[in-house]
C-alpha positions in Angstrom: -233.9 -65.4 -14.2 -232.7 -68.1 -16.5 -230.1 -66.8 -18.9 -229.0 -67.9 -22.3 -226.1 -67.1 -24.6 -226.9 -64.7 -27.3 -226.8 -66.4 -30.7 -229.1 -67.3 -33.6 -230.4 -70.5 -31.8 -231.5 -68.7 -28.7 -232.6 -65.4 -30.3 -236.4 -66.1 -30.0 -236.0 -66.7 -26.3 -235.3 -62.9 -25.8 -238.4 -61.6 -27.5 -240.1 -60.6 -24.3 -237.1 -58.9 -22.9 -235.8 -57.0 -25.9 -236.8 -56.1 -29.4 -235.3 -58.7 -31.8 -234.7 -58.8 -35.6 -238.0 -59.5 -37.4 -236.3 -60.5 -40.6 -234.6 -63.7 -41.8 -230.9 -63.1 -41.4 -230.0 -66.2 -43.5 -231.5 -64.6 -46.6 -229.4 -61.4 -46.4 -226.7 -60.6 -48.9 -223.6 -58.7 -47.9 -223.7 -55.3 -49.6 -221.6 -53.3 -47.1 -218.2 -54.0 -45.7 -217.4 -52.1 -42.6 -213.9 -51.6 -41.1 -213.8 -51.0 -37.4 -216.7 -52.8 -35.6 -216.3 -51.1 -32.3 -219.0 -49.6 -30.1 -219.8 -46.5 -32.3 -220.4 -48.4 -35.5 -222.6 -50.8 -33.7 -224.7 -48.0 -32.1 -224.9 -46.0 -35.3 -224.5 -47.5 -38.9 -225.3 -51.1 -37.9 -228.3 -49.8 -35.9 -229.7 -47.7 -38.9 -229.1 -50.7 -41.2 -230.9 -53.2 -38.9 -233.9 -50.9 -38.8 -233.9 -50.8 -42.7 -233.5 -54.6 -43.0 -237.1 -55.0 -41.7 -238.2 -54.1 -45.1 -237.5 -57.2 -47.4 -236.7 -54.9 -50.3 -233.4 -54.0 -48.5 -232.1 -57.6 -48.1 -229.0 -56.8 -50.2 -227.6 -54.5 -47.5 -226.2 -56.9 -44.8 -222.9 -55.9 -43.3 -219.6 -57.7 -43.1 -217.6 -56.4 -40.1 -213.9 -56.3 -40.5 -211.7 -56.5 -37.4 -208.6 -54.7 -38.9 -206.0 -54.7 -36.1 -204.4 -57.2 -33.8 -206.1 -55.8 -30.7 -209.5 -56.4 -32.3 -209.3 -60.1 -31.5 -211.9 -59.8 -28.7 -214.6 -58.1 -30.7 -214.1 -60.5 -33.7 -214.3 -63.6 -31.4 -217.3 -62.2 -29.6 -219.2 -61.6 -32.8 -218.2 -64.9 -34.2 -219.4 -66.8 -31.1 -222.7 -64.8 -31.2 -223.4 -65.1 -34.9 -222.9 -61.4 -35.3 -225.6 -60.6 -32.9 -225.3 -58.0 -30.0 -227.5 -56.0 -27.7 -227.9 -52.3 -28.1 -228.8 -50.8 -24.6 -230.1 -47.3 -25.0 -229.9 -45.4 -21.7 -232.7 -42.9 -21.7 -232.6 -39.6 -19.8 -234.9 -40.9 -17.2 -232.7 -43.9 -16.5 -234.9 -46.5 -18.2 -233.1 -49.0 -20.6 -234.4 -49.7 -24.2 -232.9 -53.0 -25.3 -232.6 -54.1 -29.0 -230.8 -57.0 -30.4 -229.2 -55.9 -33.7 -228.8 -58.4 -36.5 -227.4 -56.4 -39.4 -223.8 -57.8 -39.1 -224.1 -61.1 -41.0 -220.4 -61.7 -41.6 -217.2 -60.9 -39.7 -213.6 -61.3 -40.7 -210.3 -60.9 -38.8 -207.9 -59.2 -41.1 -204.6 -60.2 -39.4 -205.6 -63.9 -39.6 -206.5 -63.9 -43.2 -205.7 -60.7 -45.2 -206.4 -62.3 -48.5 -210.0 -63.1 -47.4 -210.6 -59.6 -46.5 -209.2 -58.1 -49.7 -211.5 -60.5 -51.6 -214.5 -59.5 -49.6 -213.9 -55.8 -50.3 -213.5 -56.7 -54.0 -216.7 -58.7 -54.2 -219.2 -57.6 -56.9 -222.0 -57.8 -54.2 -220.3 -55.1 -52.0 -221.3 -51.7 -53.1 -220.1 -49.7 -50.1 -217.1 -49.9 -47.8 -217.6 -47.8 -44.7 -214.9 -46.9 -42.0 -214.7 -46.1 -38.3 -210.9 -46.2 -38.0 -210.7 -43.2 -35.5 -209.2 -39.8 -36.3 -205.6 -41.2 -36.1 -206.4 -43.9 -38.6 -206.2 -41.6 -41.5 -202.4 -41.1 -41.1 -202.7 -37.4 -41.6 -199.8 -35.1 -40.7 -201.3 -31.7 -39.3 -198.1 -29.8 -40.0 -197.7 -30.8 -43.7 -201.3 -31.5 -44.5 -200.3 -34.7 -46.2 -200.1 -38.5 -45.8 -197.4 -39.7 -43.4 -195.2 -42.1 -45.3 -192.8 -42.3 -42.3 -195.3 -44.5 -40.5 -193.7 -48.0 -40.2 -196.9 -49.7 -41.0 -197.3 -47.8 -44.2 -193.7 -48.7 -45.1 -194.6 -52.3 -44.5 -197.6 -52.1 -46.7 -195.5 -50.7 -49.6 -193.0 -53.6 -49.2 -195.5 -56.4 -48.6 -198.7 -55.4 -50.4 -200.3 -58.8 -50.1 -200.2 -58.8 -46.3 -201.3 -55.2 -45.5 -201.5 -53.8 -42.0 -203.3 -50.4 -42.7 -206.6 -49.6 -44.2 -205.0 -48.0 -47.2 -203.1 -51.3 -48.0 -206.3 -53.3 -47.9 -208.3 -50.7 -50.0 -205.6 -50.5 -52.6 -205.4 -54.2 -53.1 -209.2 -54.7 -53.2 -209.6 -51.8 -55.7 -206.8 -53.2 -57.8 -208.7 -56.6 -58.0 -211.9 -54.8 -59.0 -210.1 -53.0 -61.8 -208.3 -56.2 -63.0 -211.6 -58.2 -63.0 -213.5 -55.5 -64.8 -215.9 -55.1 -61.9 -217.7 -51.8 -61.1 -216.5 -49.4 -58.5 -217.9 -48.8 -55.1 -218.4 -46.0 -52.5 -216.0 -45.6 -49.7 -217.7 -43.9 -46.8 -216.0 -42.6 -43.7 -218.0 -42.5 -40.5 -215.3 -40.8 -38.4 -215.3 -37.5 -36.7 -213.3 -35.6 -39.3 -214.6 -32.4 -41.2 -214.7 -33.4 -44.8 -214.2 -37.1 -43.9 -215.0 -38.2 -47.4 -212.5 -35.7 -48.8 -209.9 -36.7 -46.2 -210.4 -40.5 -47.1 -210.0 -39.8 -50.8 -206.9 -37.6 -50.3 -205.1 -40.0 -48.0 -206.0 -43.1 -50.1 -204.8 -41.5 -53.4 -201.6 -40.4 -51.7 -200.9 -44.0 -50.8 -201.9 -45.4 -54.1 -199.8 -42.9 -56.0 -196.9 -44.5 -54.3 -198.1 -48.2 -54.1 -199.9 -48.7 -57.4 -199.8 -45.4 -59.5 -201.5 -47.0 -62.5 -204.6 -47.4 -60.3 -205.1 -43.7 -59.6 -207.1 -42.8 -62.8 -209.5 -45.9 -62.2 -210.2 -44.7 -58.6 -210.9 -41.3 -59.7 -213.5 -42.5 -62.2 -215.0 -45.4 -60.3 -215.0 -44.7 -56.6 -217.0 -42.0 -54.7 -216.2 -40.6 -51.2 -219.3 -38.9 -49.7 -218.8 -36.7 -46.7 -220.9 -37.5 -43.6 -221.6 -36.2 -40.2 -222.2 -38.9 -37.5 -223.4 -38.4 -34.0 -224.4 -40.7 -31.0 -222.5 -40.7 -27.6 -221.4 -44.3 -27.1 -219.3 -44.9 -24.0 -217.2 -47.9 -23.5 -219.2 -50.9 -22.3 -218.5 -51.8 -18.6 -218.6 -55.2 -16.9 -221.5 -53.7 -14.9 -223.5 -53.2 -18.2 -222.8 -56.7 -19.2 -223.9 -58.1 -15.7 -227.0 -55.9 -15.6 -228.3 -57.1 -19.0 -227.8 -60.7 -17.9 -229.7 -60.1 -14.6 -232.5 -58.1 -15.9 -233.1 -59.7 -19.4 -231.4 -63.2 -19.3 -229.2 -62.2 -22.2 -225.6 -63.4 -22.0 -223.9 -60.9 -24.3 -220.2 -60.8 -24.0 -220.0 -57.3 -25.5 -223.3 -55.3 -25.7 -223.2 -51.7 -26.7 -224.6 -48.8 -24.6 -225.5 -45.4 -26.0 -227.6 -42.3 -25.6 -231.1 -42.0 -27.2 -229.9 -39.2 -29.5 -228.7 -40.1 -32.9 -227.8 -38.2 -36.1 -226.5 -39.2 -39.6 -226.2 -36.5 -42.3 -224.8 -37.8 -45.6 -223.9 -36.4 -49.0 -225.8 -38.3 -51.6 -222.9 -39.4 -53.7 -223.0 -43.2 -54.0 -221.6 -44.5 -57.2 -223.1 -48.1 -57.1 -226.4 -47.6 -55.2 -227.0 -47.3 -51.5 -229.5 -48.3 -48.8 -232.5 -46.0 -48.3 -231.2 -44.9 -44.8 -233.4 -41.9 -45.1 -236.4 -44.1 -44.3 -235.0 -44.8 -40.9 -233.9 -41.3 -39.9 -230.7 -40.5 -41.8 -230.6 -37.2 -43.7 -229.2 -36.9 -47.2 -228.0 -33.5 -48.2 -226.0 -31.8 -51.0 -223.4 -30.3 -48.7 -222.7 -31.7 -45.3 -219.9 -29.3 -44.3 -222.0 -26.8 -42.2 -223.4 -29.8 -40.1 -220.0 -31.4 -39.7 -218.4 -28.2 -38.7 -221.1 -27.5 -36.0 -220.8 -30.9 -34.6 -217.0 -31.2 -34.5 -216.6 -27.8 -33.1 -219.2 -28.0 -30.4 -220.0 -31.6 -29.5 -216.6 -33.2 -30.1 -214.6 -30.2 -28.9 -217.0 -30.0 -25.9 -216.2 -33.5 -25.0 -212.5 -32.9 -25.1 -212.9 -29.7 -23.0 -214.9 -31.6 -20.3 -212.5 -34.6 -20.5 -209.2 -32.7 -20.1 -210.4 -30.2 -17.4 -212.3 -33.0 -15.5 -209.3 -35.4 -15.7 -207.0 -32.8 -14.0 -209.6 -32.2 -11.3 -209.8 -36.0 -10.7 -213.2 -36.9 -12.2 -213.7 -40.2 -14.0 -216.8 -39.6 -16.1 -218.1 -36.8 -18.4 -221.3 -36.3 -16.5 -219.3 -35.5 -13.4 -217.4 -32.9 -15.2 -220.4 -31.2 -16.7 -222.3 -31.2 -13.3 -219.4 -29.0 -12.0 -221.0 -25.6 -12.5 -217.7 -23.7 -13.1 -216.8 -26.3 -15.9 -220.3 -26.0 -17.3 -220.2 -22.2 -17.4 -216.7 -22.3 -19.0 -217.8 -24.7 -21.7 -220.9 -22.6 -22.4 -218.7 -19.4 -22.8 -216.3 -21.2 -25.0 -219.1 -22.4 -27.3 -220.8 -18.9 -27.4 -217.8 -16.7 -27.6 -215.2 -18.7 -29.6 -216.9 -21.4 -31.6 -220.3 -19.9 -32.7 -218.7 -16.9 -34.4 -216.7 -19.3 -36.7 -219.8 -21.4 -37.9 -221.4 -19.0 -40.3 -225.0 -19.5 -41.5 -226.5 -22.9 -40.5 -229.8 -23.0 -42.3 -232.5 -24.9 -40.4 -230.4 -25.1 -37.3 -231.4 -23.4 -34.0 -227.8 -23.0 -32.7 -228.8 -21.9 -29.2 -231.1 -24.9 -28.8 -228.4 -27.2 -30.2 -225.9 -26.0 -27.6 -228.4 -26.4 -24.8 -229.1 -30.0 -26.0 -225.4 -30.8 -25.8 -225.2 -29.8 -22.1 -228.2 -32.0 -21.5 -226.6 -34.9 -23.4 -223.2 -34.5 -21.7 -224.9 -34.5 -18.3 -226.8 -37.8 -18.8 -226.0 -39.4 -15.5 -226.9 -42.9 -16.8 -224.3 -42.8 -19.7 -221.2 -42.6 -17.5 -218.8 -41.9 -20.4 -215.3 -42.4 -19.2 -213.1 -39.5 -19.3 -210.0 -41.6 -20.3 -211.9 -42.7 -23.3 -212.8 -39.2 -24.3 -209.1 -38.0 -23.7 -207.7 -40.9 -25.7 -205.8 -40.0 -28.9 -206.1 -36.3 -28.1 -203.2 -35.6 -30.4 -205.5 -36.7 -33.3 -208.6 -35.1 -31.9 -207.5 -31.6 -30.9 -206.2 -30.6 -34.4 -209.7 -31.6 -35.7 -212.0 -30.4 -33.0 -210.4 -27.3 -31.4 -207.6 -25.9 -33.6 -209.8 -25.0 -36.6 -211.7 -22.7 -34.1 -208.5 -21.3 -32.8 -207.1 -20.6 -36.3 -210.2 -18.9 -37.4 -210.4 -16.7 -34.4 -206.7 -15.7 -34.7 -207.4 -14.8 -38.3 -210.3 -12.6 -37.4 -208.7 -11.2 -34.2 -211.3 -12.9 -32.1 -211.0 -14.4 -28.6 -209.0 -17.6 -27.9 -208.7 -17.5 -24.1 -210.8 -20.6 -23.5 -209.2 -22.7 -26.2 -205.8 -21.6 -25.1 -206.6 -22.6 -21.5 -207.8 -26.1 -22.6 -204.6 -26.7 -24.6 -202.5 -25.5 -21.6 -204.5 -28.0 -19.4 -203.8 -30.7 -21.9 -200.0 -29.9 -21.8 -200.2 -30.4 -17.9 -202.4 -33.6 -18.3 -199.9 -35.0 -20.8 -197.3 -35.1 -18.0 -199.4 -38.0 -16.6 -200.6 -36.9 -13.2 -203.8 -35.1 -12.0 -203.9 -32.2 -9.6 -203.9 -34.6 -6.7 -200.8 -36.4 -8.0 -202.8 -39.5 -9.1 -201.6 -41.2 -12.4 -203.7 -40.5 -15.5 -204.5 -43.3 -18.0 -203.1 -41.7 -21.1 -203.8 -43.6 -24.4 -202.3 -41.8 -27.4 -200.2 -42.7 -30.4 -197.9 -39.9 -29.5 -197.9 -40.6 -25.7 -194.0 -40.7 -25.4 -193.5 -37.4 -27.3 -196.4 -35.7 -25.4 -195.0 -36.7 -22.1 -191.5 -35.7 -23.1 -192.7 -32.2 -24.2 -195.0 -31.9 -21.2 -192.2 -32.5 -18.7 -190.0 -29.8 -20.4 -193.0 -27.5 -20.4 -192.8 -27.3 -16.6 -189.8 -25.0 -17.1 -190.6 -23.7 -20.6 -194.4 -23.9 -21.3 -194.2 -23.1 -25.0 -192.2 -26.3 -25.7 -195.4 -28.2 -25.8 -196.6 -26.2 -28.7 -193.5 -27.3 -30.7 -195.2 -30.6 -31.6 -195.6 -29.6 -35.1 -197.5 -32.7 -36.3 -200.3 -31.6 -33.8 -200.1 -27.8 -33.6 -198.7 -26.9 -37.1 -197.3 -23.3 -36.8 -199.5 -22.2 -33.9 -196.4 -21.4 -31.8 -195.7 -18.7 -34.2 -198.7 -16.7 -33.0 -197.5 -14.4 -30.3 -201.0 -13.6 -29.1 -201.9 -17.3 -28.7 -198.6 -18.2 -27.1 -198.9 -15.3 -24.5 -202.5 -16.4 -23.5 -201.5 -20.0 -23.4 -198.4 -19.4 -21.3 -200.3 -17.3 -18.8 -203.1 -20.0 -18.6 -200.3 -22.7 -18.1 -198.7 -20.9 -15.2 -202.1 -20.1 -13.6 -203.3 -23.7 -13.7 -200.1 -24.8 -12.0 -200.3 -22.1 -9.4 -204.1 -22.1 -8.6 -205.5 -25.3 -10.1 -208.1 -25.8 -12.9 -211.2 -25.0 -11.0 -210.0 -21.8 -9.4 -208.8 -20.6 -12.8 -212.0 -21.2 -14.6 -214.1 -19.7 -11.8 -212.0 -16.5 -12.1 -212.5 -16.6 -15.9 -216.2 -17.0 -15.4 -216.4 -14.2 -13.0 -214.4 -11.9 -15.2 -216.8 -12.7 -18.1 -219.9 -11.8 -16.0 -218.3 -8.6 -14.8 -217.8 -7.6 -18.4 -221.5 -8.1 -19.3 
């Protein structure tokens, strides 16, 4: 099959092989700035927006993608060379591929190259919404203190050199300052990250920074900027070279960075947009008054479930999430964790069939065509575990409920953080706290509780004797018997107690 590079010029050549934008991209106005143009944004918000742009009434909602960090060079260059176009490959449960070329990203900027240009774009009167996928760690939140981490060297740099920021908070502060000085209206800042109360978190962290950097700006932000909470969901594994080659071979599309994802998608948003918004509800998003119950369910079940499968599977030696969930012992362990420890903390979920939702998660995790890499799921666990797993632990401790499964996972993470699986093979650990985690993990071999002393991750959890005792026993058992044998025994014990 003849292949062509993906760009505006060649777009029509792909109409027989993929769905292509049926709107004139040259007429679109940028109404959304998005920071963090990785795979998830491109499978989720950019996809929803692309669907909406087929209605000419929505032509004011094109997206400007911002590559914020130095290592975002590749995605910036890819989008620049492809005129912002990319292919979304949906891997259906039966193995078929649905291919769609997405056209909603109409501008793309590389912040390290020209910070002033990015600040000006965020301050533009046409821009009504600034959305974020900056990962859980990007919010600079200290779990122990519950506050903004001003010890971060990049934050200190932003305070000293405000016109050349390195963090999202530095950029937002300067852009909002320009809006105020120019008498422009405010905008909405919307997080699309996996954090409960992500809008509240964004507001709290931004205002903390602004209090220090530009204190006179605080009242204006409180009056002119809205921060809706949102729950986002679509499993989007890292794109592999195999995905790129297969797309070229089967469709003739030369796309340097397509996005692969599962068919399921969900976006639940609080309707709090101060300067207008796209009608995303027309393409499947759900606007609600209170997103918290949906967020809590998703973070505590799907995201925590991913971490459980990733950490346990990594120690056994698996490489992908579907391998982990196909292990019956791990699957039973996860099911018990969701039923016995998570579900009692969720409260009333109106309109949600919780049993059906949990079953659907196991099906989604087990999609053998997704091949979600375990090292991707385990990356930045020091930011994920306080958000996905510890709220369940704290709620259960407060209610004198069971924490055995969660304690086991954290013990497994302590062993994982030493850097080797059970066969002695090196693990690919990617974490902002990698050095500290490894240091504590090595000490834990003689003193298991030392790992729980990482206060920025665990807070005061090491002061719970009940949790510490369960965790310590789990740690010692994993070292002695291995993950699979331990969880098999836990599963058998649970069955015997029925």
